[in-house]
C-alpha positions as CSV (number, residue, x, y, z in Angstrom):
1,M,171.8,245.1,214.7
2,N,175.0,243.1,214.0
3,N,173.9,239.8,215.5
4,S,170.8,237.9,214.6
5,A,170.8,235.7,217.8
6,T,168.3,237.0,220.3
7,I,169.1,237.5,224.0
8,R,166.7,234.7,224.9
9,Y,168.5,232.3,222.5
10,V,172.0,233.2,223.9
11,V,170.7,232.8,227.5
12,Y,169.1,229.5,227.0
13,N,171.8,228.1,224.8
14,L,174.3,228.9,227.7
15,L,172.0,227.3,230.2
16,N,171.7,224.2,228.1
17,S,175.6,224.0,227.7
18,L,175.9,224.3,231.5
19,K,173.2,221.6,231.9
20,Q,171.0,224.0,234.0
21,I,167.7,223.4,232.2
22,Y,165.7,222.0,235.1
23,D,163.8,223.0,238.2
24,D,165.9,224.2,241.2
25,A,169.0,224.7,239.0
26,S,171.8,226.6,240.7
27,L,172.0,228.9,237.7
28,T,168.9,230.8,236.9
29,P,167.9,232.5,233.5
30,F,168.0,235.8,235.3
31,K,171.6,235.3,236.5
32,V,172.8,234.2,233.1
33,F,171.0,237.1,231.5
34,F,172.9,239.5,233.8
35,W,176.2,237.9,232.9
36,V,175.3,238.1,229.1
37,M,174.4,241.7,229.2
38,T,177.4,242.7,231.4
39,L,180.0,240.9,229.5
40,A,178.5,241.8,226.1
41,D,178.6,245.4,227.1
42,Q,182.3,245.1,227.9
43,L,183.2,243.3,224.7
44,R,181.1,245.8,222.7
45,Y,182.9,248.8,224.3
46,Q,186.3,247.3,223.6
47,H,185.3,246.7,219.9
48,I,184.1,250.3,219.5
49,V,187.3,251.8,220.9
50,K,189.5,249.5,218.9
51,S,187.7,249.7,215.6
52,G,186.2,253.3,215.7
53,T,183.1,251.8,214.0
54,G,179.9,253.8,213.6
55,A,177.8,250.7,213.7
56,F,176.6,251.5,217.2
57,V,175.9,255.2,216.7
58,Y,172.1,255.8,217.1
59,K,170.3,258.9,216.1
60,F,168.0,260.6,218.5
61,D,165.7,263.6,218.4
62,V,165.9,265.4,221.7
63,V,163.8,268.2,223.2
64,V,165.8,271.3,224.3
65,E,164.8,272.7,227.7
66,I,165.8,275.8,229.6
67,D,167.2,275.5,233.2
68,P,164.8,277.6,235.4
69,V,167.7,278.6,237.7
70,T,170.6,279.4,235.3
71,G,168.6,280.0,232.1
72,R,171.0,277.8,230.2
73,N,169.8,275.6,227.3
74,F,170.1,271.8,227.8
75,F,168.7,268.4,226.9
76,T,168.7,265.1,228.9
77,L,170.5,262.1,227.4
78,P,167.8,259.9,226.0
79,S,169.7,256.7,226.5
80,G,172.7,255.4,228.5
81,I,176.0,256.0,226.9
82,Y,179.6,254.8,227.4
83,D,181.9,256.8,229.6
84,M,184.5,257.5,226.8
85,E,187.4,259.9,226.7
86,N,186.4,263.4,226.0
87,D,182.7,262.4,225.9
88,G,183.4,260.5,222.7
89,A,180.1,258.6,223.0
90,V,178.3,261.9,222.1
91,Q,179.3,261.5,218.4
92,Y,177.6,264.6,217.1
93,I,175.0,267.2,218.0
94,T,173.5,269.3,215.2
95,Y,170.4,271.3,214.4
96,A,167.3,269.4,213.4
97,P,166.2,269.9,209.8
98,G,164.0,273.0,209.4
99,V,164.9,274.6,212.7
100,D,165.2,278.0,210.9
101,L,164.8,278.1,207.1
102,S,166.3,281.6,207.1
103,L,169.6,280.1,208.2
104,P,170.3,277.1,206.1
105,L,173.8,277.0,207.7
106,F,172.2,275.2,210.7
107,A,171.9,272.0,208.7
108,S,175.6,271.8,208.5
109,V,176.7,273.0,211.9
110,S,177.9,270.6,214.6
111,F,178.3,271.5,218.2
112,T,181.8,271.4,219.6
113,R,182.6,269.8,223.0
114,T,184.0,272.1,225.7
115,S,183.9,272.4,229.5
116,P,182.7,275.1,231.9
117,E,186.3,276.1,232.7
118,K,187.2,276.3,229.1
119,A,184.0,278.1,228.0
120,A,185.0,281.2,230.0
121,R,187.8,282.1,227.6
122,L,185.8,281.3,224.5
123,Y,183.8,284.5,224.8
124,F,187.1,286.6,224.7
125,R,188.0,285.5,221.1
126,E,185.6,286.5,218.2
127,D,186.6,283.5,216.2
128,E,185.9,281.0,219.1
129,K,182.9,282.9,220.6
130,P,179.9,280.6,221.1
131,K,177.0,281.7,218.7
132,P,174.3,279.9,216.6
133,E,176.8,279.4,213.8
134,N,179.5,278.2,216.3
135,P,177.8,276.4,219.1
136,Y,179.3,274.3,222.0
137,F,178.3,271.7,224.4
138,Y,179.4,270.3,227.7
139,R,178.2,267.4,229.8
140,Q,177.1,267.3,233.4
141,N,176.0,263.8,234.4
142,E,172.9,262.9,232.2
143,K,172.4,266.6,231.0
144,I,174.1,268.2,228.0
145,F,174.3,272.0,228.3
146,L,174.4,274.2,225.1
147,L,176.3,277.4,224.5
148,G,175.8,279.9,221.9
149,V,172.1,279.2,221.2
150,E,170.7,281.6,223.8
151,E,169.5,284.1,221.3
152,I,167.5,281.7,219.2
153,N,164.2,279.8,219.9
154,L,165.8,276.3,219.9
155,T,163.3,273.5,220.8
156,S,165.0,270.4,219.4
157,L,168.2,268.9,218.2
158,E,169.5,265.8,216.4
159,V,172.1,263.8,218.3
160,G,174.2,260.8,217.6
161,L,175.1,258.6,220.6
162,I,177.1,255.5,221.1
163,T,174.6,253.7,223.4
164,S,175.5,251.1,226.0
165,L,173.8,248.0,227.1
166,N,172.1,248.2,230.5
167,P,172.2,244.9,232.5
168,A,170.0,246.3,235.2
169,D,167.2,247.3,232.8
170,L,164.4,244.8,233.5
171,T,162.3,246.2,230.6
172,I,164.6,244.7,228.0
173,D,162.8,242.6,225.5
174,I,164.8,239.4,225.5
175,D,163.4,238.4,222.2
176,T,165.3,241.2,220.4
177,P,168.7,240.5,218.9
178,L,171.7,240.9,221.1
179,D,173.4,244.1,220.0
180,L,176.9,242.5,219.6
181,P,179.0,241.8,216.5
182,A,178.5,238.2,215.5
183,H,182.3,237.4,215.7
184,L,182.3,238.4,219.4
185,L,179.5,235.9,220.3
186,P,181.8,232.9,220.7
187,I,184.1,235.0,223.0
188,L,181.1,236.0,225.0
189,E,179.9,232.4,225.3
190,R,183.3,231.1,226.4
191,R,183.7,233.7,229.1
192,I,180.2,232.9,230.5
193,L,180.7,229.2,230.4
194,D,183.9,229.6,232.4
195,L,182.2,231.9,234.8
196,G,179.2,229.4,235.2
197,R,181.4,226.5,235.7
198,F,183.5,228.4,238.4
199,A,180.3,229.4,240.1
200,M,178.9,225.7,240.2
201,A,182.3,224.4,241.4
202,I,182.1,226.3,244.7
203,P,181.1,223.9,247.5
204,S,177.7,224.7,248.9
205,D,179.2,224.9,252.4
206,L,181.5,227.7,251.2
207,Q,178.6,229.8,249.8
208,N,177.4,232.6,252.0
209,D,173.6,232.5,251.7
210,G,173.1,234.4,255.0
211,A,171.4,231.4,256.6
212,A,173.8,231.4,259.5
213,W,172.8,234.8,260.6
214,E,170.1,234.4,263.0
215,S,167.5,237.1,263.6
216,K,168.1,236.8,267.3
217,N,171.6,238.3,266.9
218,L,170.0,241.5,265.4
219,P,169.7,244.5,267.8
220,T,166.1,244.7,269.1
221,Q,166.4,248.2,270.6
222,K,167.4,251.5,269.2
223,L,171.2,251.9,269.3
224,V,172.6,255.3,270.5
225,S,176.3,254.3,270.4
226,V,178.5,251.3,269.7
227,N,178.7,250.8,273.5
228,D,175.1,249.8,273.5
229,L,175.8,247.0,271.1
230,D,178.6,245.7,273.3
231,Q,176.3,245.9,276.4
232,Q,173.7,243.8,274.5
233,D,176.4,241.2,273.6
234,R,177.5,241.0,277.3
235,N,173.8,240.6,278.4
236,Q,173.3,237.7,275.9
237,Q,176.6,236.0,277.2
238,N,175.3,236.3,280.8
239,N,171.9,234.8,280.0
240,Q,173.6,231.9,278.3
241,Q,175.8,231.1,281.4
């Protein structure tokens, strides 16, 4: 971790600066937590792209599976990653140590990124043909498919991923350090303070909390077409006259 401040500390420090540490405060800890994680993720991504740092590359040991329909080897991404150019968030894929001691070359082989449309021509050139010594991968959503390993009993791989923060993950331990470089923390705090003050400055009569939408205006019968809704409106108007 690059920052020793915990998520809890950052959230409550911001609430204190916004003077929102009291019951019935307009800004809740959960709302500020969402802001912190969302903006921290944005700053973190920009820092990674600009600096090219490996500080946020995390190693995972993944289980290789076989698609029952296509027979292709694949593994599922073990964590959320950034949507970077050319799948740059997948920093490397290599064979796990000891996969096959008779082929020590595996320890120094990395999978090369490709795509389904490009993969077709790879098989027509011997120097590019997918094989255990020259494997490829391509991504489809949360799955990483592997080419060139069909003839070996591959059960696991080592992968390095640039993981992202997930603001919607309610299982995050807020007592863990915020995974953000320390020099970006003041920028994060300034943006959230500006956002919080803007949110509190909106007059309450301009906030749409849904209170004006009365349940009696909701359709009470099954609608077959939009004409039915118009007819209900006319019936309500006639009843009021």
